[in-house]
N, CA and C atoms of all chains as a GROMACS GRO file, in nm:
protein
  642
    1MET      N    1   9.400  11.906   9.330
    1MET     CA    2   9.299  11.915   9.438
    1MET      C    3   9.164  11.954   9.379
    2ALA      N    4   9.057  11.898   9.431
    2ALA     CA    5   8.923  11.922   9.376
    2ALA      C    6   8.872  12.064   9.402
    3ILE      N    7   8.914  12.120   9.516
    3ILE     CA    8   8.873  12.258   9.546
    3ILE      C    9   8.984  12.352   9.503
    4VAL      N   10   8.947  12.444   9.414
    4VAL     CA   11   9.046  12.541   9.363
    4VAL      C   12   9.021  12.676   9.430
    5VAL      N   13   9.129  12.739   9.474
    5VAL     CA   14   9.118  12.871   9.538
    5VAL      C   15   9.151  12.978   9.434
    6ASN      N   16   9.052  13.060   9.406
    6ASN     CA   17   9.069  13.164   9.304
    6ASN      C   18   9.100  13.301   9.364
    7LEU      N   19   9.184  13.302   9.463
    7LEU     CA   20   9.215  13.428   9.530
    7LEU      C   21   9.288  13.525   9.437
    8ASP      N   22   9.377  13.471   9.355
    8ASP     CA   23   9.454  13.556   9.263
    8ASP      C   24   9.361  13.634   9.169
    9VAL      N   25   9.258  13.562   9.120
    9VAL     CA   26   9.162  13.624   9.027
    9VAL      C   27   9.090  13.739   9.097
   10MET      N   28   9.044  13.710   9.220
   10MET     CA   29   8.970  13.812   9.294
   10MET      C   30   9.059  13.931   9.331
   11LEU      N   31   9.183  13.900   9.366
   11LEU     CA   32   9.278  14.008   9.400
   11LEU      C   33   9.301  14.098   9.279
   12ALA      N   34   9.313  14.034   9.162
   12ALA     CA   35   9.334  14.112   9.038
   12ALA      C   36   9.211  14.196   9.007
   13LYS      N   37   9.092  14.136   9.028
   13LYS     CA   38   8.967  14.210   8.999
   13LYS      C   39   8.955  14.332   9.090
   14ARG      N   40   8.995  14.314   9.214
   14ARG     CA   41   8.983  14.424   9.313
   14ARG      C   42   9.107  14.514   9.315
   15LYS      N   43   9.205  14.480   9.232
   15LYS     CA   44   9.331  14.555   9.225
   15LYS      C   45   9.392  14.571   9.364
   16MET      N   46   9.402  14.457   9.433
   16MET     CA   47   9.453  14.457   9.569
   16MET      C   48   9.576  14.366   9.576
   17SER      N   49   9.673  14.405   9.653
   17SER     CA   50   9.794  14.322   9.665
   17SER      C   51   9.773  14.215   9.773
   18SER      N   52   9.856  14.111   9.766
   18SER     CA   53   9.848  14.004   9.866
   18SER      C   54   9.876  14.057  10.006
   19GLY      N   55   9.974  14.144  10.013
   19GLY     CA   56  10.012  14.201  10.143
   19GLY      C   57   9.898  14.279  10.206
   20GLU      N   58   9.829  14.354  10.121
   20GLU     CA   59   9.716  14.435  10.171
   20GLU      C   60   9.604  14.343  10.221
   21LEU      N   61   9.577  14.239  10.144
   21LEU     CA   62   9.470  14.145  10.184
   21LEU      C   63   9.508  14.076  10.316
   22ALA      N   64   9.635  14.033  10.325
   22ALA     CA   65   9.680  13.967  10.447
   22ALA      C   66   9.662  14.059  10.567
   23ALA      N   67   9.698  14.185  10.548
   23ALA     CA   68   9.686  14.282  10.658
   23ALA      C   69   9.540  14.303  10.696
   24ARG      N   70   9.453  14.311  10.595
   24ARG     CA   71   9.310  14.334  10.622
   24ARG      C   72   9.246  14.215  10.690
   25VAL      N   73   9.283  14.096  10.645
   25VAL     CA   74   9.223  13.973  10.700
   25VAL      C   75   9.283  13.938  10.836
   26GLY      N   76   9.408  13.977  10.855
   26GLY     CA   77   9.474  13.948  10.982
   26GLY      C   78   9.544  13.814  10.983
   27ILE      N   79   9.595  13.776  10.866
   27ILE     CA   80   9.675  13.653  10.859
   27ILE      C   81   9.813  13.688  10.801
   28THR      N   82   9.906  13.599  10.818
   28THR     CA   83  10.041  13.628  10.766
   28THR      C   84  10.045  13.606  10.615
   29GLN      N   85  10.142  13.667  10.552
   29GLN     CA   86  10.156  13.649  10.405
   29GLN      C   87  10.189  13.504  10.373
   30ALA      N   88  10.261  13.440  10.465
   30ALA     CA   89  10.297  13.297  10.444
   30ALA      C   90  10.170  13.211  10.439
   31ASN      N   91  10.078  13.240  10.532
   31ASN     CA   92   9.951  13.165  10.535
   31ASN      C   93   9.865  13.195  10.413
   32LEU      N   94   9.869  13.321  10.370
   32LEU     CA   95   9.792  13.359  10.250
   32LEU      C   96   9.850  13.287  10.128
   33SER      N   97   9.980  13.273  10.127
   33SER     CA   98  10.046  13.202  10.016
   33SER      C   99  10.006  13.055  10.015
   34ILE      N  100   9.996  12.995  10.135
   34ILE     CA  101   9.952  12.854  10.146
   34ILE      C  102   9.812  12.840  10.087
   35LEU      N  103   9.728  12.940  10.118
   35LEU     CA  104   9.590  12.939  10.069
   35LEU      C  105   9.586  12.957   9.917
   36LYS      N  106   9.666  13.051   9.866
   36LYS     CA  107   9.667  13.080   9.722
   36LYS      C  108   9.720  12.963   9.640
   37THR      N  109   9.817  12.894   9.694
   37THR     CA  110   9.880  12.786   9.618
   37THR      C  111   9.804  12.652   9.631
   38GLY      N  112   9.697  12.655   9.708
   38GLY     CA  113   9.616  12.533   9.722
   38GLY      C  114   9.675  12.428   9.813
   39LYS      N  115   9.771  12.470   9.897
   39LYS     CA  116   9.833  12.375   9.989
   39LYS      C  117   9.754  12.360  10.119
   40ALA      N  118   9.662  12.454  10.142
   40ALA     CA  119   9.584  12.452  10.267
   40ALA      C  120   9.495  12.328  10.274
   41LYS      N  121   9.484  12.272  10.395
   41LYS     CA  122   9.397  12.155  10.414
   41LYS      C  123   9.256  12.198  10.452
   42ALA      N  124   9.243  12.314  10.515
   42ALA     CA  125   9.112  12.362  10.558
   42ALA      C  126   9.115  12.514  10.573
   43VAL      N  127   8.996  12.574  10.561
   43VAL     CA  128   8.983  12.720  10.580
   43VAL      C  129   8.879  12.743  10.688
   44ARG      N  130   8.914  12.823  10.788
   44ARG     CA  131   8.818  12.854  10.894
   44ARG      C  132   8.710  12.946  10.838
   45PHE      N  133   8.587  12.930  10.889
   45PHE     CA  134   8.478  13.018  10.845
   45PHE      C  135   8.512  13.163  10.875
   46SER      N  136   8.579  13.187  10.989
   46SER     CA  137   8.614  13.325  11.027
   46SER      C  138   8.711  13.386  10.926
   47THR      N  139   8.805  13.305  10.876
   47THR     CA  140   8.901  13.354  10.776
   47THR      C  141   8.828  13.383  10.644
   48LEU      N  142   8.741  13.289  10.608
   48LEU     CA  143   8.665  13.305  10.483
   48LEU      C  144   8.579  13.430  10.489
   49GLU      N  145   8.518  13.451  10.605
   49GLU     CA  146   8.433  13.569  10.627
   49GLU      C  147   8.516  13.697  10.610
   50SER      N  148   8.633  13.700  10.670
   50SER     CA  149   8.721  13.818  10.661
   50SER      C  150   8.766  13.842  10.518
   51ILE      N  151   8.797  13.733  10.447
   51ILE     CA  152   8.842  13.748  10.307
   51ILE      C  153   8.729  13.804  10.221
   52CYS      N  154   8.609  13.747  10.242
   52CYS     CA  155   8.492  13.793  10.165
   52CYS      C  156   8.462  13.940  10.194
   53GLU      N  157   8.480  13.978  10.320
   53GLU     CA  158   8.454  14.116  10.360
   53GLU      C  159   8.557  14.209  10.294
   54ALA      N  160   8.683  14.166  10.297
   54ALA     CA  161   8.791  14.249  10.242
   54ALA      C  162   8.780  14.261  10.090
   55LEU      N  163   8.739  14.152  10.026
   55LEU     CA  164   8.733  14.153   9.878
   55LEU      C  165   8.593  14.186   9.824
   56GLN      N  166   8.500  14.204   9.917
   56GLN     CA  167   8.361  14.234   9.878
   56GLN      C  168   8.309  14.131   9.778
   57CYS      N  169   8.313  14.006   9.821
   57CYS     CA  170   8.269  13.898   9.732
   57CYS      C  171   8.202  13.787   9.811
   58GLN      N  172   8.161  13.682   9.740
   58GLN     CA  173   8.098  13.567   9.804
   58GLN      C  174   8.199  13.451   9.813
   59PRO      N  175   8.178  13.357   9.907
   59PRO     CA  176   8.271  13.242   9.915
   59PRO      C  177   8.287  13.169   9.782
   60GLY      N  178   8.178  13.164   9.705
   60GLY     CA  179   8.182  13.096   9.575
   60GLY      C  180   8.272  13.164   9.474
   61ASP      N  181   8.300  13.294   9.497
   61ASP     CA  182   8.390  13.365   9.406
   61ASP      C  183   8.535  13.324   9.431
   62ILE      N  184   8.559  13.277   9.552
   62ILE     CA  185   8.698  13.241   9.589
   62ILE      C  186   8.722  13.091   9.573
   63LEU      N  187   8.622  13.013   9.616
   63LEU     CA  188   8.638  12.867   9.612
   63LEU      C  189   8.557  12.807   9.497
   64GLU      N  190   8.619  12.714   9.428
   64GLU     CA  191   8.553  12.652   9.314
   64GLU      C  192   8.581  12.501   9.316
   65TYR      N  193   8.477  12.423   9.287
   65TYR     CA  194   8.495  12.277   9.282
   65TYR      C  195   8.524  12.234   9.138
   66GLN      N  196   8.630  12.158   9.121
   66GLN     CA  197   8.664  12.106   8.988
   66GLN      C  198   8.684  11.957   8.998
   67LYS      N  199   8.622  11.882   8.904
   67LYS     CA  200   8.638  11.736   8.904
   67LYS      C  201   8.782  11.701   8.873
   68GLU      N  202   8.837  11.604   8.949
   68GLU     CA  203   8.978  11.565   8.928
   68GLU      C  204   8.992  11.473   8.807
   69MET      N  205  11.345  12.433  13.798
   69MET     CA  206  11.216  12.365  13.776
   69MET      C  207  11.236  12.247  13.680
   70TYR      N  208  11.174  12.133  13.712
   70TYR     CA  209  11.191  12.012  13.632
   70TYR      C  210  11.090  12.010  13.518
   71THR      N  211  11.132  12.049  13.400
   71THR     CA  212  11.041  12.055  13.285
   71THR      C  213  11.062  11.932  13.195
   72SER      N  214  10.979  11.926  13.091
   72SER     CA  215  10.991  11.814  12.997
   72SER      C  216  11.124  11.819  12.923
   73VAL      N  217  11.175  11.943  12.902
   73VAL     CA  218  11.305  11.959  12.834
   73VAL      C  219  11.417  11.904  12.923
   74THR      N  220  11.408  11.934  13.053
   74THR     CA  221  11.507  11.882  13.148
   74THR      C  222  11.504  11.730  13.148
   75SER      N  223  11.383  11.676  13.149
   75SER     CA  224  11.365  11.531  13.147
   75SER      C  225  11.430  11.471  13.022
   76ALA      N  226  11.406  11.537  12.907
   76ALA     CA  227  11.464  11.488  12.782
   76ALA      C  228  11.616  11.495  12.787
   77LYS      N  229  11.670  11.601  12.851
   77LYS     CA  230  11.816  11.616  12.861
   77LYS      C  231  11.874  11.505  12.950
   78VAL      N  232  11.803  11.473  13.058
   78VAL     CA  233  11.847  11.365  13.148
   78VAL      C  234  11.846  11.232  13.072
   79THR      N  235  11.740  11.209  12.996
   79THR     CA  236  11.729  11.086  12.916
   79THR      C  237  11.843  11.076  12.816
   80ARG      N  238  11.879  11.192  12.758
   80ARG     CA  239  11.988  11.194  12.660
   80ARG      C  240  12.121  11.155  12.725
   81VAL      N  241  12.142  11.208  12.846
   81VAL     CA  242  12.266  11.176  12.919
   81VAL      C  243  12.269  11.026  12.951
   82ILE      N  244  12.154  10.972  12.995
   82ILE     CA  245  12.147  10.828  13.027
   82ILE      C  246  12.174  10.745  12.901
   83THR      N  247  12.120  10.791  12.787
   83THR     CA  248  12.142  10.720  12.661
   83THR      C  249  12.290  10.718  12.624
   84VAL      N  250  12.357  10.832  12.646
   84VAL     CA  251  12.502  10.839  12.618
   84VAL      C  252  12.576  10.740  12.708
   85LEU      N  253  12.533  10.732  12.835
   85LEU     CA  254  12.594  10.636  12.929
   85LEU      C  255  12.574  10.493  12.880
   86PHE      N  256  12.456  10.466  12.827
   86PHE     CA  257  12.428  10.331  12.771
   86PHE      C  258  12.517  10.304  12.649
   87CYS      N  259  12.542  10.409  12.570
   87CYS     CA  260  12.632  10.393  12.453
   87CYS      C  261  12.771  10.352  12.502
   88VAL      N  262  12.817  10.418  12.609
   88VAL     CA  263  12.949  10.386  12.665
   88VAL      C  264  12.949  10.242  12.717
   89LEU      N  265  12.842  10.208  12.790
   89LEU     CA  266  12.829  10.072  12.847
   89LEU      C  267  12.832   9.966  12.736
   90LEU      N  268  12.759   9.996  12.627
   90LEU     CA  269  12.754   9.900  12.515
   90LEU      C  270  12.892   9.885  12.450
   91SER      N  271  12.962   9.998  12.437
   91SER     CA  272  13.098   9.992  12.380
   91SER      C  273  13.187   9.905  12.468
   92VAL      N  274  13.179   9.926  12.599
   92VAL     CA  275  13.260   9.849  12.695
   92VAL      C  276  13.226   9.700  12.684
   93LEU      N  277  13.095   9.672  12.678
   93LEU     CA  278  13.052   9.531  12.668
   93LEU      C  279  13.097   9.467  12.538
   94MET      N  280  13.096   9.547  12.431
   94MET     CA  281  13.141   9.492  12.302
   94MET      C  282  13.289   9.455  12.306
   95VAL      N  283  13.366   9.534  12.382
   95VAL     CA  284  13.511   9.507  12.391
   95VAL      C  285  13.539   9.394  12.490
   96PHE      N  286  13.478   9.406  12.610
   96PHE     CA  287  13.510   9.308  12.716
   96PHE      C  288  13.407   9.195  12.729
   97GLY      N  289  13.309   9.194  12.637
   97GLY     CA  290  13.204   9.091  12.641
   97GLY      C  291  13.257   8.948  12.647
   98PRO      N  292  13.347   8.913  12.556
   98PRO     CA  293  13.397   8.775  12.557
   98PRO      C  294  13.460   8.735  12.691
   99LYS      N  295  13.540   8.827  12.750
   99LYS     CA  296  13.607   8.796  12.877
   99LYS      C  297  13.505   8.778  12.989
  100LEU      N  298  13.405   8.868  12.991
  100LEU     CA  299  13.302   8.862  13.095
  100LEU      C  300  13.224   8.731  13.086
  101LEU      N  301  13.192   8.693  12.961
  101LEU     CA  302  13.116   8.568  12.942
  101LEU      C  303  13.199   8.445  12.979
  102GLN      N  304  13.328   8.453  12.950
  102GLN     CA  305  13.415   8.341  12.988
  102GLN      C  306  13.420   8.327  13.140
  103LEU      N  307  13.420   8.441  13.206
  103LEU     CA  308  13.421   8.438  13.354
  103LEU      C  309  13.291   8.378  13.406
  104TYR      N  310  13.179   8.418  13.342
  104TYR     CA  311  13.047   8.372  13.386
  104TYR      C  312  13.023   8.226  13.351
  105PHE      N  313  13.057   8.189  13.226
  105PHE     CA  314  13.032   8.053  13.181
  105PHE      C  315  13.155   7.962  13.194
  106GLY      N  316  13.249   8.005  13.273
  106GLY     CA  317  13.374   7.931  13.286
  106GLY      C  318  13.356   7.782  13.308
  107TYR      N  319  13.258   7.748  13.386
  107TYR     CA  320  13.237   7.606  13.420
  107TYR      C  321  13.156   7.533  13.314
  108LEU      N  322  13.098   7.609  13.221
  108LEU     CA  323  13.012   7.545  13.119
  108LEU      C  324  13.090   7.518  12.990
  109ALA      N  325  13.023   7.454  12.900
  109ALA     CA  326  13.088   7.420  12.773
  109ALA      C  327  13.123   7.546  12.694
  110ASP      N  328  13.229   7.541  12.621
  110ASP     CA  329  13.277   7.655  12.543
  110ASP      C  330  13.181   7.689  12.430
  111ALA      N  331  13.114   7.586  12.376
  111ALA     CA  332  13.020   7.607  12.265
  111ALA      C  333  12.906   7.699  12.306
  112LEU      N  334  12.860   7.684  12.430
  112LEU     CA  335  12.749   7.767  12.480
  112LEU      C  336  12.794   7.913  12.489
  113THR      N  337  12.915   7.934  12.541
  113THR     CA  338  12.969   8.070  12.552
  113THR      C  339  12.971   8.136  12.414
  114LYS      N  340  13.015   8.059  12.316
  114LYS     CA  341  13.023   8.114  12.180
  114LYS      C  342  12.885   8.150  12.126
  115LYS      N  343  12.786   8.064  12.158
  115LYS     CA  344  12.650   8.090  12.108
  115LYS      C  345  12.591   8.216  12.173
  116VAL      N  346  12.610   8.230  12.304
  116VAL     CA  347  12.556   8.348  12.374
  116VAL      C  348  12.628   8.473  12.324
  117LEU      N  349  12.758   8.458  12.302
  117LEU     CA  350  12.837   8.570  12.249
  117LEU      C  351  12.789   8.610  12.110
  118LEU      N  352  12.760   8.510  12.031
  118LEU     CA  353  12.710   8.535  11.895
  118LEU      C  354  12.575   8.609  11.903
  119ALA      N  355  12.489   8.563  11.996
  119ALA     CA  356  12.359   8.629  12.014
  119ALA      C  357  12.380   8.775  12.052
  120PHE      N  358  12.474   8.799  12.145
  120PHE     CA  359  12.503   8.936  12.190
  120PHE      C  360  12.550   9.023  12.074
  121TYR      N  361  12.647   8.971  11.997
  121TYR     CA  362  12.700   9.051  11.886
  121TYR      C  363  12.598   9.068  11.773
  122LEU      N  364  12.508   8.973  11.760
  122LEU     CA  365  12.400   8.990  11.660
  122LEU      C  366  12.303   9.100  11.703
  123CYS      N  367  12.288   9.115  11.835
  123CYS     CA  368  12.196   9.217  11.887
  123CYS      C  369  12.260   9.356  11.888
  124CYS      N  370  12.393   9.361  11.884
  124CYS     CA  371  12.463   9.490  11.894
  124CYS      C  372  12.422   9.595  11.788
  125PRO      N  373  12.414   9.558  11.659
  125PRO     CA  374  12.374   9.660  11.561
  125PRO      C  375  12.237   9.721  11.593
  126ALA      N  376  12.144   9.634  11.636
  126ALA     CA  377  12.009   9.682  11.672
  126ALA      C  378  12.017   9.774  11.793
  127ALA      N  379  12.103   9.737  11.888
  127ALA     CA  380  12.117   9.819  12.009
  127ALA      C  381  12.173   9.957  11.974
  128TRP      N  382  12.274   9.960  11.885
  128TRP     CA  383  12.329  10.089  11.842
  128TRP      C  384  12.224  10.172  11.768
  129ALA      N  385  12.152  10.106  11.679
  129ALA     CA  386  12.047  10.177  11.603
  129ALA      C  387  11.942  10.234  11.699
  130ALA      N  388  11.906  10.155  11.800
  130ALA     CA  389  11.805  10.200  11.897
  130ALA      C  390  11.858  10.317  11.978
  131LEU      N  391  11.984  10.308  12.022
  131LEU     CA  392  12.041  10.417  12.102
  131LEU      C  393  12.052  10.546  12.021
  132ILE      N  394  12.094  10.533  11.896
  132ILE     CA  395  12.105  10.653  11.810
  132ILE      C  396  11.965  10.712  11.786
  133SER      N  397  11.868  10.621  11.768
  133SER     CA  398  11.728  10.665  11.750
  133SER      C  399  11.680  10.743  11.871
  134ILE      N  400  11.711  10.691  11.989
  134ILE     CA  401  11.668  10.758  12.113
  134ILE      C  402  11.735  10.896  12.124
  135LEU      N  403  11.864  10.901  12.089
  135LEU     CA  404  11.936  11.029  12.094
  135LEU      C  405  11.871  11.132  12.000
  136ARG      N  406  11.838  11.086  11.878
  136ARG     CA  407  11.774  11.176  11.782
  136ARG      C  408  11.636  11.220  11.831
  137LEU      N  409  11.565  11.124  11.889
  137LEU     CA  410  11.430  11.151  11.943
  137LEU      C  411  11.437  11.257  12.053
  138MET      N  412  11.534  11.241  12.144
  138MET     CA  413  11.548  11.334  12.255
  138MET      C  414  11.590  11.472  12.205
  139THR      N  415  11.679  11.474  12.104
  139THR     CA  416  11.722  11.603  12.047
  139THR      C  417  11.601  11.674  11.985
  140ASN      N  418  11.518  11.598  11.915
  140ASN     CA  419  11.397  11.657  11.854
  140ASN      C  420  11.304  11.712  11.962
  141ILE      N  421  11.289  11.637  12.071
  141ILE     CA  422  11.200  11.681  12.180
  141ILE      C  423  11.253  11.810  12.242
  142ILE      N  424  11.385  11.816  12.262
  142ILE     CA  425  11.445  11.938  12.319
  142ILE      C  426  11.422  12.057  12.226
  143ARG      N  427  11.430  12.032  12.095
  143ARG     CA  428  11.409  12.139  11.996
  143ARG      C  429  11.261  12.179  11.985
  144GLY      N  430  11.173  12.096  12.041
  144GLY     CA  431  11.029  12.124  12.033
  144GLY      C  432  10.963  12.063  11.911
  145GLU      N  433  11.040  11.980  11.838
  145GLU     CA  434  10.984  11.914  11.719
  145GLU      C  435  10.939  11.774  11.759
  146ILE      N  436  10.819  11.768  11.816
  146ILE     CA  437  10.774  11.639  11.872
  146ILE      C  438  10.687  11.560  11.773
  147PHE      N  439  10.580  11.622  11.728
  147PHE     CA  440  10.488  11.548  11.640
  147PHE      C  441  10.530  11.567  11.494
  148THR      N  442  10.641  11.509  11.459
  148THR     CA  443  10.692  11.522  11.322
  148THR      C  444  10.714  11.382  11.262
  149PRO      N  445  10.721  11.374  11.130
  149PRO     CA  446  10.746  11.242  11.068
  149PRO      C  447  10.879  11.180  11.115
  150GLN      N  448  10.977  11.265  11.151
  150GLN     CA  449  11.107  11.214  11.198
  150GLN      C  450  11.090  11.138  11.329
  151THR      N  451  11.005  11.191  11.416
  151THR     CA  452  10.978  11.125  11.544
  151THR      C  453  10.913  10.989  11.520
  152VAL      N  454  10.818  10.988  11.429
  152VAL     CA  455  10.748  10.862  11.396
  152VAL      C  456  10.847  10.761  11.340
  153PHE      N  457  10.938  10.809  11.253
  153PHE     CA  458  11.039  10.721  11.194
  153PHE      C  459  11.130  10.664  11.303
  154SER      N  460  11.172  10.749  11.397
  154SER     CA  461  11.259  10.703  11.507
  154SER      C  462  11.188  10.596  11.590
  155MET      N  463  11.060  10.618  11.617
  155MET     CA  464  10.985  10.520  11.698
  155MET      C  465  10.965  10.390  11.622
  156ARG      N  466  10.944  10.400  11.490
  156ARG     CA  467  10.928  10.280  11.408
  156ARG      C  468  11.059  10.200  11.408
  157LEU      N  469  11.170  10.273  11.395
  157LEU     CA  470  11.302  10.209  11.397
  157LEU      C  471  11.326  10.140  11.532
  158LEU      N  472  11.289  10.209  11.639
  158LEU     CA  473  11.303  10.151  11.774
  158LEU      C  474  11.225  10.021  11.787
  159SER      N  475  11.101  10.023  11.737
  159SER     CA  476  11.016   9.904  11.747
  159SER      C  477  11.075   9.788  11.666
  160TRP      N  478  11.133   9.819  11.548
  160TRP     CA  479  11.193   9.714  11.465
  160TRP      C  480  11.319   9.658  11.531
  161CYS      N  481  11.393   9.747  11.598
  161CYS     CA  482  11.513   9.702  11.671
  161CYS      C  483  11.473   9.604  11.781
  162CYS      N  484  11.367   9.639  11.853
  162CYS     CA  485  11.319   9.550  11.961
  162CYS      C  486  11.271   9.417  11.903
  163ALA      N  487  11.202   9.424  11.791
  163ALA     CA  488  11.152   9.301  11.728
  163ALA      C  489  11.268   9.211  11.686
  164TYR      N  490  11.372   9.273  11.632
  164TYR     CA  491  11.491   9.198  11.588
  164TYR      C  492  11.560   9.131  11.707
  165VAL      N  493  11.577   9.209  11.815
  165VAL     CA  494  11.641   9.154  11.937
  165VAL      C  495  11.556   9.039  11.991
  166SER      N  496  11.426   9.058  11.989
  166SER     CA  497  11.334   8.954  12.037
  166SER      C  498  11.351   8.824  11.956
  167LEU      N  499  11.363   8.840  11.824
  167LEU     CA  500  11.379   8.723  11.736
  167LEU      C  501  11.512   8.652  11.763
  168VAL      N  502  11.619   8.731  11.775
  168VAL     CA  503  11.752   8.673  11.800
  168VAL      C  504  11.750   8.598  11.934
  169CYS      N  505  11.693   8.663  12.036
  169CYS     CA  506  11.689   8.600  12.169
  169CYS      C  507  11.602   8.473  12.168
  170LEU      N  508  11.496   8.477  12.088
  170LEU     CA  509  11.408   8.360  12.079
  170LEU      C  510  11.483   8.241  12.018
  171ILE      N  511  11.557   8.269  11.912
  171ILE     CA  512  11.633   8.162  11.845
  171ILE      C  513  11.741   8.107  11.939
  172PHE      N  514  11.818   8.197  12.001
  172PHE     CA  515  11.928   8.152  12.087
  172PHE      C  516  11.878   8.106  12.225
  173GLY      N  517  11.751   8.135  12.251
  173GLY     CA  518  11.690   8.089  12.377
  173GLY      C  519  11.681   7.937  12.385
  174PHE      N  520  11.686   7.872  12.266
  174PHE     CA  521  11.682   7.725  12.264
  174PHE      C  522  11.815   7.666  12.312
  175PHE      N  523  11.920   7.748  12.307
  175PHE     CA  524  12.051   7.702  12.354
  175PHE      C  525  12.076   7.743  12.499
  176TRP      N  526  12.022   7.862  12.536
  176TRP     CA  527  12.038   7.909  12.674
  176TRP      C  528  11.904   7.973  12.716
  177ALA      N  529  11.830   7.900  12.795
  177ALA     CA  530  11.691   7.936  12.828
  177ALA      C  531  11.670   8.079  12.880
  178PRO      N  532  11.760   8.135  12.964
  178PRO     CA  533  11.734   8.273  13.013
  178PRO      C  534  11.713   8.375  12.902
  179LEU      N  535  11.766   8.347  12.783
  179LEU     CA  536  11.745   8.442  12.672
  179LEU      C  537  11.598   8.451  12.631
  180LEU      N  538  11.522   8.347  12.664
  180LEU     CA  539  11.377   8.351  12.631
  180LEU      C  540  11.306   8.461  12.708
  181VAL      N  541  11.355   8.489  12.829
  181VAL     CA  542  11.298   8.599  12.909
  181VAL      C  543  11.324   8.732  12.838
  182PHE      N  544  11.446   8.748  12.785
  182PHE     CA  545  11.480   8.869  12.708
  182PHE      C  546  11.391   8.878  12.584
  183ALA      N  547  11.369   8.764  12.519
  183ALA     CA  548  11.285   8.760  12.398
  183ALA      C  549  11.144   8.809  12.429
  184LEU      N  550  11.092   8.761  12.543
  184LEU     CA  551  10.956   8.800  12.584
  184LEU      C  552  10.951   8.950  12.615
  185GLY      N  553  11.051   8.997  12.689
  185GLY     CA  554  11.059   9.140  12.725
  185GLY      C  555  11.068   9.227  12.602
  186ALA      N  556  11.154   9.189  12.508
  186ALA     CA  557  11.173   9.268  12.386
  186ALA      C  558  11.046   9.265  12.300
  187ALA      N  559  10.977   9.150  12.299
  187ALA     CA  560  10.852   9.139  12.222
  187ALA      C  561  10.746   9.232  12.280
  188PHE      N  562  10.740   9.238  12.412
  188PHE     CA  563  10.642   9.326  12.477
  188PHE      C  564  10.676   9.473  12.450
  189MET      N  565  10.806   9.504  12.453
  189MET     CA  566  10.851   9.641  12.422
  189MET      C  567  10.814   9.679  12.278
  190THR      N  568  10.830   9.580  12.188
  190THR     CA  569  10.793   9.603  12.046
  190THR      C  570  10.646   9.641  12.036
  191LEU      N  571  10.564   9.565  12.107
  191LEU     CA  572  10.420   9.590  12.104
  191LEU      C  573  10.387   9.730  12.155
  192MET      N  574  10.448   9.766  12.267
  192MET     CA  575  10.422   9.898  12.326
  192MET      C  576  10.469  10.009  12.233
  193LEU      N  577  10.587   9.989  12.174
  193LEU     CA  578  10.642  10.091  12.083
  193LEU      C  579  10.557  10.106  11.957
  194ARG      N  580  10.499   9.994  11.911
  194ARG     CA  581  10.412   9.999  11.792
  194ARG      C  582  10.288  10.084  11.822
  195VAL      N  583  10.232  10.064  11.943
  195VAL     CA  584  10.114  10.142  11.982
  195VAL      C  585  10.150  10.290  11.990
  196LEU      N  586  10.263  10.320  12.057
  196LEU     CA  587  10.307  10.459  12.070
  196LEU      C  588  10.337  10.521  11.934
  197LYS      N  589  10.396  10.440  11.845
  197LYS     CA  590  10.428  10.489  11.711
  197LYS      C  591  10.300  10.526  11.635
  198SER      N  592  10.197  10.442  11.651
  198SER     CA  593  10.069  10.469  11.584
  198SER      C  594  10.007  10.598  11.636
  199VAL      N  595  10.015  10.617  11.769
  199VAL     CA  596   9.961  10.739  11.830
  199VAL      C  597  10.037  10.861  11.776
  200MET      N  598  10.170  10.848  11.772
  200MET     CA  599  10.255  10.958  11.724
  200MET      C  600  10.226  10.990  11.577
  201ALA      N  601  10.206  10.884  11.497
  201ALA     CA  602  10.179  10.904  11.354
  201ALA      C  603  10.050  10.982  11.335
  202ARG      N  604   9.948  10.945  11.414
  202ARG     CA  605   9.818  11.015  11.404
  202ARG      C  606   9.831  11.159  11.451
  203ALA      N  607   9.905  11.178  11.561
  203ALA     CA  608   9.927  11.313  11.615
  203ALA      C  609  10.002  11.399  11.514
  204SER      N  610  10.098  11.338  11.446
  204SER     CA  611  10.176  11.410  11.345
  204SER      C  612  10.086  11.454  11.229
  205GLU      N  613   9.995  11.362  11.188
  205GLU     CA  614   9.900  11.395  11.080
  205GLU      C  615   9.810  11.511  11.122
  206LEU      N  616   9.758  11.502  11.248
  206LEU     CA  617   9.668  11.606  11.298
  206LEU      C  618   9.738  11.741  11.306
  207ARG      N  619   9.866  11.737  11.347
  207ARG     CA  620   9.942  11.860  11.357
  207ARG      C  621   9.963  11.922  11.220
  208ALA      N  622   9.997  11.838  11.122
  208ALA     CA  623  10.019  11.888  10.985
  208ALA      C  624   9.889  11.951  10.932
  209GLU      N  625   9.777  11.883  10.963
  209GLU     CA  626   9.646  11.934  10.920
  209GLU      C  627   9.616  12.067  10.985
  210ASN      N  628   9.648  12.076  11.116
  210ASN     CA  629   9.623  12.198  11.191
  210ASN      C  630   9.710  12.313  11.140
  211ASP      N  631   9.836  12.279  11.107
  211ASP     CA  632   9.927  12.381  11.056
  211ASP      C  633   9.882  12.434  10.921
  212LEU      N  634   9.811  12.351  10.844
  212LEU     CA  635   9.765  12.394  10.712
  212LEU      C  636   9.619  12.437  10.713
  213THR      N  637   9.568  12.468  10.832
  213THR     CA  638   9.434  12.526  10.842
  213THR      C  639   9.450  12.676  10.858
  214ILE      N  640   9.397  12.748  10.760
  214ILE     CA  641   9.415  12.895  10.760
  214ILE      C  642   9.291  12.962  10.817
   0.00000   0.00000   0.00000
């Protein structure tokens, strides 16, 4: 996929667990896993906003474009 | 209260009744046709019987497809690839029956009416299948939107 989700990197930088992030953002761990594994088809702005708020980062820190 | 699940259950019961009817016709078909075509040539009876038995596999496939479709609807699994597959199978069954009836319609004209009916059903099922396929895609997309 051209868009890579770098959530794992950000979680490691912030020393935060997936469960904690899911709880803070208000999504299930299953959905967070879909996002982390790149299986998601779309991300809502509200979810992205919550993730950025929880991880204290910018959308660009989480999402990255890579040529296929 | 008459819900969509109740409706699907009623349809399932009717489909089972059709399965029984088809089984009965498969067993007693030749006798019934002999009674009906008694005054006509034996060759015609054989041709109509052949057309009927050629249509039987498609009829069974269609009935089983409908049963699976109704079971999926009762379970709440409506916009899924399985539903689309069942509808595609149904449309192909109708197309096959239409073709068989068209060919044998040259020997017994009333079969041409069946051919036309089955062809129209094929067309309608193709449209419904396309709608279902798109709905299934949209649902999958929605499910993977976080």
